N, C-alpha and C positions, 0 to 999 in steps of 0.2 A: 865360433863353434862351441857348443856347450861342453863343459867339463864332464867326462865320463863319470867322475866321482859324484857329480851332482845328480846324475840319473840314478845312481845306486841309492843315494839318500832319499830322492823323491820316491823310489820304489819302496824303500823301507817304511817311509811315512804312510804311503798308500796302503800297504799291507797291514799296518798297525791300527788303522782306523776301524772302530767298531761299527762301521756303516757299510752299506752296499754302494759301490762306486763302479760305474761302467761308462764307456764312451762309444758313441755310434757315429758312423760316417754319414754322408749326405744320402746314401741309399738306405739308411736304417739298419745297416749291418753292425753288429757289435764287434768292436776291434780291441776293447780292453775290458777285463772282468776281474775285479779285485777279490782278495781272500774274504773280505766281509760279505761281498755279494754271493760268494760260494756258500758261506755259512747260513745266510738268511734265506737263500732260495733252494739250496740243495743241489744246484747245478754247478758242476766243476767247469774249469776253463775249457777243457776238451769237449764238454757238452755244448758249449755256447759259441766259442770263437769259430767263425766260419760255418756255423751250423744253424743257429737260431737268429731270427729277426726279432727286433725289439717288440713288435706288436704281439708276438706269441707269449710274452710274459705277463701281459696285463689284461684285466677283465673289466675295464670301464671304471667310472668314478664312483667311489664309495659315498660321496656326498650328494650324488644325484643332481649335480649342477651342470650347466653348460656355459659357464662364464668364460670369458676370454682366457683367464688364467688356467682353467682346467684344460682348455683346448691347446694352449701352448705346451703343456706338459705331455701331450700325446706324442706318439712316435715322431711325427713330422712337424708338430706345431712350433716348437722352439726354433727350429731351423727356418721355418717360413716367416715367423714374426721377428726373430732376431733379438728377443728380450728374455731375461731370466724369468722363471715361473715356478709355481709350486702347486701341487694338487694331491688329493687323497685318492688312491687307487687300490685295487685288489691285485696282489701279486700271486700268480699261480706257481706254486713251488713244484719241485720235481716229483714229489710224491702225490701230487694232485690236490693238495690242500690250498686254500686261499687265505692270505694274510693281508689285513689292511695296513697299508704303509703310506707314508708321506713321501712323495717323489719331488725332488727339486731338480730343475733343468737349467743348464747354462749353455748358451751357444758358444762355439769355438770359431774364432775368425782369424784370418791371416792379416798381414799388415795393411792390406788394401780394404779391409772390411768385409771381404767375401766369406760367407759362412761355410766352414769345412765340415762341421758336424756338431755334436753336442755332448757335454759331460752331464751325467745323471747321478744323483746321490739319493739313496732311499734308506728309510729306517722304519721299523714297526711303530704303529701308533700306540700300541700297548706292548711293552716288553714281555717276553715269555716268562721272566721271573715274577713280574707283577701279576700276570694272569694266573700263574701257578699258585702264588700266595693267596690270591682271592679265592680260587677253587678250594684250596686247603681249608680256609676259614669257613666257607659256606658248607663244605662237606662235614666239618666238625660240628656244625649246628644242625645237621640233618636236613639241609635245604636243597640237596641235589638228587637228581634221578640217578640211581646206581648204574644203569646201563649206558646212558648217553652222556652223563656229566652235566646235562642241562639242569635248570631249575626244576624242582619237582612240582607236582600239582598244587600243593598248598602254597608254595612260594609264588608261583606265577599268578595264582588266584589273588593273593594279597596285593601284588603289583597291579592287577586289574582294578581292584577296589580303590587303591590309592590313585590310579589314573582317573577314575570316574569322580572321585572326591575333588581332586585338583581341578578337573575340567568344570565342575560346578561353580568354582570360585574364580578361576582364570580360564576363559574360553579359548585356550590354545588348542588347536586341533591335535588329535592323535588317532592312530589307526591300529587295527588288530588284524593279524594274519593267522589263519588256521590252515595248517598244511599236513599232508600225509604222503608217504612214499607210494608210488604207483606199483601195482602188481606184486605186492609182497607175498600173497598166497602162491603165485607161480614160482617166485624165487625160493620160497620155503620148500615147495614140492621138488624143485629141481636140485637145489644145493643144500637144503637143510636149515635148521634154525640158527646155527652158528653163522651162516652167511647172511641171514636176515639181521642178526645182531650187529655184525660188522658193517652192514650197509646203513643201519640206523645210526651207528656211531659216526660214520663218515659224513652222512647227511647232516647230522647235528653239528659237527665241527664246521662244516662248510657254511651252514646257515648262520651260525654264531659269528664266524669270522667275517661274513659278508654284511653284518649289521653294524650300526654305530655302537660306540661304547655306552651310550645312554639308553640303548634299546634293551629289551628283555626278551628272552626266548626260553620256553620250558615245555615239559611233558604235560599234556593236558589229560588225555585218557587213552588207554590201550596203545594204539600205534598212531595217535594223533597228537600234534604239537601246536603250540601257540606262541606267537610273537607279538609284543607290544611296541609300537613305534611312536614315541612322543614327537610332537611338532611335525607330524606327517599328515597332511590333509588329503582331501579327495583328489586333488590335482597331481599328487605325487605317488600315491599308494600303488597304482598300477605299474608305474615305472620301477618302483622298488621291487615289487613282486616279480616282475619279469627279469630283473637283474639277478635276483636270488635263484629263480628257476633255472636260468642259464648257468649260473655257478655250479649248481648241483649236477646239471646234465653233463658238465665237463669233468667232474670230480670222480675219478676211478677208485674202485675198491680192489686192492690186491688180494687175490683169493687163490691159493694153491697154484701159483704159476700163471694164473689167468687174471684178467682185469674185468671186474663187473661194473656196469654203469647203471645208474638209477635215475629216475625222473620223479618230480614231485608235482602234486596238484595243490594249488594255493587258493583258499577262499579269503577274501578281504572285506573289511567294512570300516566305517568311520564312527567314532564315538559321538553320542548326542547327549544333551542335558538330561533327557528323560530316560536314559538307558540304565539298566541294572546289569550286573555281570551276566545274568541269564539271557537277557535280550541281546546284549552285545555279542556274546559268543554264539548265540543262536543264529544270528545273521551270518556270521563268519562260517559257521558249519553248514548253513543253507547254501552259501556260495561254494563251499568245498564239495558238497553233494552234486551241485550243478557241474562242477569240473569233472567229476567221475562219470556223470551221464554223457558228457561231451567227449569222453575218451581219455581224460587225464592229460598230464603234462601241459597245464595251462594255468592262467590266473583269471579268476572271476571276482568282480567287485560288486557287492550289493550295498548301496549306501544307506538305504532306509527301508 
C-alpha cells in the first residue's frame, strides 16, 4: 500500500507544474484536473470533474493533419491504440476563446496491460507573455489595428507583397483568406456600435488563435479582414477555412449579461506566379461576395 505521505508529495508536484494536467477514464470522463489546467483553461475543478467530457474541451487539430499521432491524441485514440502520442489542438477556454496548445497523451494501464484511462498534459504553443511582448513591440511601431489588435492594412499588405515575392523564387504554395462577420448591420441596429466592436474583437482573437504562428491576419478595409497562410495549398485551404468558421461560431461574446454569437463568411484563394496584390485579393473578395449571396456562414474557394 502506498505511503500517504507519497500521495501528498505527488499532489504538491502536480499542483506546482506550469502545465495543464488531467486524467480521463475509459469513458472519456475527466477524473483529475490540475491547478495548471485551471489556469490555462479558466475551468475550475468543480466546473470539470463529473461535469465535462474531454471532447467538449477540444476543437480539432490546429495542424490540419489526420496522421495516426493526431488521432491517438483525440479523446479515445490513446486508449484505443495504447501508445503515447502528441498533437496540436485548439483548447476552448471557459470564456469562449480558443488557444492553440500541444497535447501529450499517455495511456494508463494496470499490471495485466489493460488500459484504464489516459493522462493528458497540455501547454500553449506560444506563451501569453511572449504574445504580449510581440503585440507591445508591433504596437509601438504603429503596425496594429487599434480596435482588434490585428495587423493593420499597411502591415498585412507588406506581408502580401513578401509572400508573392517569395513565391516567385520558391514555388511553395500559400493561400489568402478574406473574411467578414455576417449581419453586422443587424447587430448594430439591435445592440449598438459597442456590441459590434466587441464582436469584431472576439472574432479577431478567435481567428488569430486558430491560425499557425507562421500565419498572418490583419484588418484589410472597413469591416473586412485578411489572413495569409504560408505552405497552405488548394487541397488544404477549404479544410482550414471550415475549421476557422466553426471556431468563430462557437466563440460567444459576453454582452450585458447575455451571450452574443457571430458567424463569418470566408472567401479563399491560392497564390499564383502571375499574381499581384490586387489580383490575389480580388479573387478572395470575389469568393467572399459569393459567400454573402449564398447566405453567409460558409467558405468559398476561387482558385483562379
